[in-house]
Each structure stands twice: as structure tokens, then as C-alpha cells.
C-alpha positions as CSV (number, residue, x, y, z in Angstrom):
1,M,32.3,-20.6,26.1
2,S,33.1,-20.5,22.4
3,T,35.1,-18.3,20.1
4,Q,36.2,-18.2,16.5
5,I,39.4,-20.1,15.7
6,P,42.0,-17.7,14.2
7,D,43.2,-18.5,10.7
8,N,46.8,-19.1,11.8
9,I,46.1,-22.1,14.1
10,T,44.6,-25.5,13.3
11,F,41.5,-27.0,14.9
12,E,43.7,-29.4,16.9
13,Q,45.8,-26.6,18.3
14,A,42.7,-24.6,19.3
15,A,41.2,-27.7,20.9
16,S,44.2,-28.1,23.3
17,I,43.8,-24.6,24.8
18,P,40.8,-25.3,27.1
19,L,42.2,-28.7,28.2
20,A,45.6,-27.3,29.1
21,L,44.1,-24.2,30.8
22,A,41.7,-26.3,32.9
23,T,44.4,-28.7,33.9
24,D,46.7,-26.0,35.1
25,I,44.0,-24.2,37.1
26,I,43.0,-27.5,38.8
27,V,46.6,-28.5,39.5
28,L,47.6,-25.1,40.9
29,Y,44.4,-23.8,42.6
30,N,42.0,-26.6,43.5
31,Q,40.9,-26.1,47.1
32,S,38.9,-29.3,47.5
33,P,39.3,-30.9,51.0
34,A,39.0,-34.4,49.5
35,P,41.8,-36.7,50.4
36,E,42.5,-37.6,46.8
37,N,43.1,-33.9,45.9
38,L,46.8,-33.7,44.9
39,S,46.7,-30.1,43.7
40,L,49.1,-27.5,45.2
41,G,46.1,-25.7,46.7
42,L,47.5,-22.2,46.0
43,K,45.5,-19.1,46.7
44,P,44.0,-18.2,43.3
45,F,45.2,-14.9,41.8
46,W,41.6,-13.8,41.1
47,E,40.7,-13.8,44.8
48,P,41.5,-11.0,47.3
49,E,45.2,-11.1,48.3
50,G,45.8,-14.1,46.0
51,A,47.7,-11.9,43.4
52,T,50.3,-10.9,46.0
53,A,50.3,-14.0,48.3
54,Y,53.4,-15.5,46.6
55,A,55.3,-12.3,45.7
56,G,58.9,-13.0,45.0
57,T,58.5,-16.8,45.5
58,P,60.4,-18.7,42.8
59,A,58.5,-21.1,40.5
60,F,60.5,-23.5,38.4
61,I,58.6,-24.8,35.3
62,I,59.8,-27.9,33.6
63,G,58.4,-28.6,30.2
64,G,57.6,-24.9,29.4
65,A,57.4,-25.6,25.7
66,S,54.3,-27.8,26.2
67,S,50.8,-26.4,26.2
68,L,50.5,-27.2,29.9
69,G,53.9,-25.6,30.6
70,Q,53.0,-22.5,28.8
71,Y,50.0,-21.9,31.1
72,G,52.2,-22.9,34.1
73,M,54.5,-20.0,33.2
74,E,51.6,-17.7,33.6
75,A,52.1,-18.3,37.3
76,K,53.6,-14.8,37.2
77,H,50.0,-13.7,37.7
78,S,50.3,-15.1,41.2
79,S,53.4,-12.9,41.6
80,Y,55.8,-15.8,41.3
81,S,59.3,-15.2,39.9
82,V,59.2,-17.7,37.0
83,S,62.3,-19.5,35.9
84,R,62.5,-21.4,32.6
85,A,64.7,-24.4,31.7
86,H,65.8,-25.0,28.1
87,I,67.1,-28.6,27.8
88,H,68.7,-29.5,24.6
89,C,69.3,-33.2,23.8
């Protein structure tokens, strides 16, 4: 898959998008039976009943400002009720 990089983001910013997205998908939805699989094994939202399987279940995302956290907050596609934490140091 390829696309044109918009003028308002750098090459480095654009390069982080596929990595963060793939990491989130693997962490949340990997269904591998391998013993070393440490993913959450959630039902993917793109499969039947996956979009409503977790309706109303809270999801707390730490690090929502990071690229990985931004995609994690998209858990709302799995019907999660997403909460965000803003920590100021």
C-alpha cells in the first residue's frame, strides 16, 4: 500500500503511521494460538459481531498523545467507551 504524503506532514511523521497502526492491530486483535502471543485477543471490529462485542466496556488508554496511543483510542470502533488521561508534569 502506498499513498502521497500530504504537504503538512514530514516524511518521518508519515513513516510512523503504518508502524503504529500495525502494532495496535497486533496488540489488540492477534488471534494466534502460539504460547508467545501476548496480545489481548479481542474480536476484530471488522468481523461479524466484533463491532458490538464490547459495547459499553470501558477502555483506559495511557499515552494517548503518542502515535500508538492515538490508534488505541480508535478502540471506539470496537464499541468501547474510551477514557483519556491527561498527565501534566
